[in-house]
C-alpha positions in Angstrom: -14.1 -2.0 18.3 -11.5 -3.7 15.8 -12.1 -7.3 14.0 -9.2 -9.5 13.9 -9.9 -11.8 10.6 -7.3 -13.6 8.6 -4.0 -11.8 10.7 -5.7 -8.4 9.9 -6.9 -6.3 11.8 -9.7 -4.5 10.4 -11.3 -1.1 11.5 -14.5 0.9 10.5 -15.7 -1.7 8.1 -18.4 -4.5 7.9 -17.6 -8.1 6.1 -20.3 -9.9 4.1 -19.0 -13.3 3.0 -19.9 -14.2 -0.5 -18.9 -17.0 -3.0 -15.5 -17.0 -4.7 -15.5 -16.2 -8.3 -12.5 -17.0 -10.9 -11.4 -13.5 -10.8 -10.7 -13.7 -7.1 -8.6 -17.1 -7.4 -6.7 -15.2 -10.5 -6.1 -11.9 -8.3 -4.3 -14.2 -5.3 -2.6 -16.0 -7.8 -1.0 -13.0 -9.3 -0.2 -11.1 -6.0 1.4 -14.8 -5.6 2.9 -14.3 -9.1 4.1 -10.7 -7.7 5.5 -12.2 -4.1 8.2 -14.4 -6.1 9.4 -12.5 -8.7 10.1 -9.9 -5.7 12.0 -12.6 -3.3 13.4 -16.1 -3.4 10.3 -17.8 -2.7 9.3 -20.5 -4.2 5.7 -21.5 -5.1 5.5 -24.2 -2.3 6.5 -21.4 0.0 3.5 -19.4 -0.2 0.8 -20.5 2.5 -1.6 -17.1 2.7 -2.2 -14.1 0.5 -4.7 -11.7 -0.1 -6.1 -9.8 -3.1 -8.2 -6.4 -3.1 -10.6 -6.5 -6.1 -11.6 -2.8 -6.4 -14.4 -3.7 -9.4 -16.3 -5.6 -7.2 -15.6 -3.9 -3.6 -14.3 -7.4 -2.4 -11.3 -8.7 -0.3 -9.9 -12.2 -1.2 -7.8 -14.4 1.6 -5.9 -17.2 1.1 -4.5 -19.5 3.8 -2.9 -23.0 3.1 -2.3 -26.0 4.8 0.4 -24.6 6.7 -0.9 -21.4 7.8 -1.7 -20.4 11.5 -5.2 -20.0 11.3 -6.6 -24.0 10.7 -7.9 -25.2 7.7 -6.8 -24.3 4.7 -9.7 -22.3 2.6 -10.2 -19.4 0.6 -12.7 -16.5 1.6 -14.2 -13.5 -0.1 -15.7 -10.8 1.5 -17.3 -7.5 -0.1 -16.1 -5.0 2.3 -18.4 -2.2 3.6 -17.7 1.0 5.4 -18.8 1.8 8.7 -19.0 3.9 12.0 -16.2 2.9 14.4 -17.7 0.2 16.8 -20.1 -1.1 14.6 -17.8 -3.2 12.5 -19.0 -7.2 12.0 -18.5 -10.3 10.0 -21.3 -11.7 8.5 -20.4 -15.3 7.5 -22.4 -17.8 5.4 -22.4 -21.5 6.2 -23.2 -22.8 3.4 -20.0 -21.2 1.0 -17.8 -24.2 0.6 -14.1 -21.9 1.6 -12.4 -25.3 0.9 -12.9 -26.1 -2.7 -11.3 -23.2 -4.1 -8.1 -23.5 -2.1 -7.8 -26.8 -3.7 -8.5 -25.3 -7.3 -5.7 -22.9 -5.9 -3.2 -25.5 -4.8 -4.2 -27.6 -7.7 -3.4 -24.7 -10.1 -0.3 -23.9 -8.3 0.8 -27.3 -8.6 0.4 -27.8 -12.2 2.2 -24.4 -12.6 5.2 -26.3 -11.0 5.0 -29.3 -12.8 5.6 -26.9 -16.2 9.2 -25.8 -15.3 11.1 -28.9 -16.9 9.1 -27.7 -20.1 10.7 -25.7 -22.7 9.5 -22.0 -22.9 6.9 -22.9 -25.5 5.7 -26.1 -24.5 5.4 -24.1 -20.7 3.4 -21.4 -22.7 0.7 -23.5 -23.8 0.8 -25.5 -21.3 0.2 -22.6 -18.6 -2.5 -21.2 -21.2 -4.5 -24.8 -21.1 -4.3 -24.6 -16.9 -5.7 -21.2 -17.0 -8.0 -21.6 -19.7 -9.4 -24.7 -17.6 -9.8 -22.7 -14.5 -11.4 -19.6 -15.6 -8.4 -17.1 -15.6 -6.9 -15.2 -17.7 -3.4 -16.7 -19.1 -1.5 -13.9 -18.2 -1.9 -14.3 -14.4 -0.1 -17.9 -15.1 2.3 -16.7 -17.6 5.5 -14.9 -16.6 
């Protein structure tokens, strides 16, 4: 039986929630940047995104305040294959899903605030934002 989770339908998988790590947030930011480059959307138009990390076999979902699913948050799951009908989601109530979302929203606000700076100042500021959040600067620097 398919699982409906974060606006996706999942079949033949088991999802186990894990703590969101800086590279998951960086992956979501990278996906958002790709959307921005391919569309006429602005940073504040993005209310949901997801990132598949092949290295640790996780999928990370971001839902902002305007998402239909309710409270903003970032959820990361290890994805395991399973037989049809054995699909399940194992969540962990001890994992704070709002803190990574707030961190992502702050990064986005900080990035948006650099748009009035000169190119050199913008690179310097974006590098500082990335380092402060444990992510690679190239994720933020266009």
